[in-house]
N, C-alpha and C positions, 0 to 999 in steps of 0.2 A: 370616292370611298376607298380607303386603303385595304387591300386584300388581307385576309387572315392567313398568315404563313406559318408553317411548321415543317420540321424535317420530313422529307419525302413528299411535300406538297407539289413540288415542281421538279422537272428533270433537266431543264435548260435555262440559262440566263442570257438575255438579249439586251444589249446596251446601246443607247444613242451615244454619239461621240461628243458633239459640242455641248459644253457645260455639264457633262456627265463624266467623260473620260478626259477630254482636253478642254482647258479653259479658253474662252474667247472674249475678245473685247472689240466691239464694232467701232468704238470711238477711235481706236488706233488706226483703223482703215481711213476714216474721215480725216484724221489729222495728217496722215501721210499724203493723201491725195491733195488736201488743201495746201500743204506746204509746196507741192509742185505747181499747183494751179494759182498760187498767190491770193488765196481767199480764206475766209474763216471756215473752220470745220463745220460750224453750225449751219452755214449756208448750204453746204453740200448735203448734210444730214437732212435738211428740210426738203431737198429736191429728190433724195433717194427714195425709191418706192419698190416694193416687191411686185414687179409687173410681169407680163408674159415672157419677156426676155429672161428675167431672173429664173422663173419657173422652168422655162425651156432649157436653160443652161443646166439646171439641176436634174433634168430627166434625159440629158444627152441629145436633145434635138438641135442645139447649136453649140459651137465650140467656144473656146475662150476668146478668140479674136472677134467673133460676132458679138459676144456679150460685152466686151470692152468697147466695141464700136457703138453699141446702143448706149452705154454709159457716157461716152463722149458727147453724144447728142442730148441725152436726158439731163445730164448734170451741167452741160454747157462748159466743159473744160477740155483742153487740147492735150491731154497726157498721152504719152506713147503707150504701147501695149506693155512694155517692160515696166514702166512706172505704175500702171494700173495693177500689174501682176504683183509687184513688190508690196504695194499697199494692201492689196486683196489678201495676201498671205500673212500680213502682219496681224491679222485678226487672232491668230493662235498665240497664246501667251504662255503655254506650258501645260503640264499635267494639272488636273484638278487635285487640290491638296489631299494627300492620303489615299488616292485611288489605286496607285500601283500595288501596294501590299494587299489590298482587298481583292484585286483581280488575280494576283498570284495565288492567294489562298483559295479563292473560289475555283480557279482553274484546276486545282488538284482534286476537286470533288465532283465537278460536273462540267459539261461543255459550255463554253462561252462563245457568243456570237455578237457582232455589232451591226447596227442598222442606222444609217445616216442619210439625211437629206443633204447632199453636197454636190460639188461640181468638179470637173476634171482638174482645174487649177489647184483647188484645195487638196484633192486626193494625191496629186503628184507631190505636193509639199509635205503633208503630214505622214504619208506612207514612208518617207525617207527620214524626216526629222524625228518622228516618234515610232520608228519601226520596232524598237524593243518593247515598248509598252503595248503597242497594238498586236504584238506577237502572241499575246494571251488568247486572242480570238481565233477560233477555227476558220471562220469565214467572216468577212466584213461585207455586208450588203450595202451597196451604194446606189442612191436614187439615179445617178447619172449613168449607171451601168444597167440596172434592171428596168429603167424606164417608168418607174412609179415613185411618187412622193408620199410620205406621211402627210396628213392623216387619211389619205384615200384608202378605201377598203382593199383595193387591188394590191396595194403595196404590202400590207400585212399578210394577205393571202399568199402572195408570191413567196415571202420570206418563210412563212410557216411551212408551206409545201417543200421548199428547198431544204429546210432543217430536217423535215421528215418526222416531226413529232406533233401530236395533237396540240392545238393552240392552248388548251386548258392545262398543259404541262409546261408552258413557257412563261417565264416572268420577265417582263419588259421594263426597263428603266429609261425615262425621258424627262427632260426639263420643261417641256411645253404641255400645258393642260390639254390642248386640242389633240395632241398626239397620244396622250394617255387615254382620252375618251375614244379615239379611233381604234386603239389597240383593244380596249375592253369590249368595244362593239363587235370585234371579230373573235372574241372568246379568250384573249390572252389575259393573264394576270398583269397588272401594271402598277408601277410605283412612280409617283410624281417627285422628281428629284429637285430639291431646292439647295441642297448641299451634299457633300460626300457622306454626311451623317445619315442621310436617308438610305443610302446604299448599305452602309455599315449595319444599320438596324435591321434591314431586310435580311442580310446575310446571317446575322446573329439568330434571327427567328428561324432560319433554315438550318441552323446548326453548323454554320461555317465559321 
């Protein structure tokens, strides 16, 4: 259920990064790796799973090299760490259309924060390539730094405490329904983002 928003209904905006601020395309990762491995992208996509290694990478328990070593085994391909890294970072395809002006306008009226399930390799990449866009956020909470992933309750509780504002005064934007449900369960307002239009409508309702 979409929250009823009006001016003064929230004090803080909290944004997911992937498919909310930065567009991503996992097919590009598979295509890059398949090209080096000499196989079809669909083959690799069929073997790729969100396993313990993936989750541990996102909460900082293992580093990039350990994650790539696991991929080498699970995907059955002999890529170097550099080849894995280049393909892994190719997931980012640029800004979500129209999000830059919306963030710029919103940042003039209330504090903006970001909260992403991500890993050290991606952080090192987008922090440089998209530094200007991400500069709208006062703090970017990263699962690989805080040790918790959405939609776990501990992740939201950590972020809310760090922001220092009641959960009921925070509006969260995310593209995954599970993460929206997790946020609402911890008392945050939340918008399920399917396109930048969803963000624009929410900001309009807030008087931004």
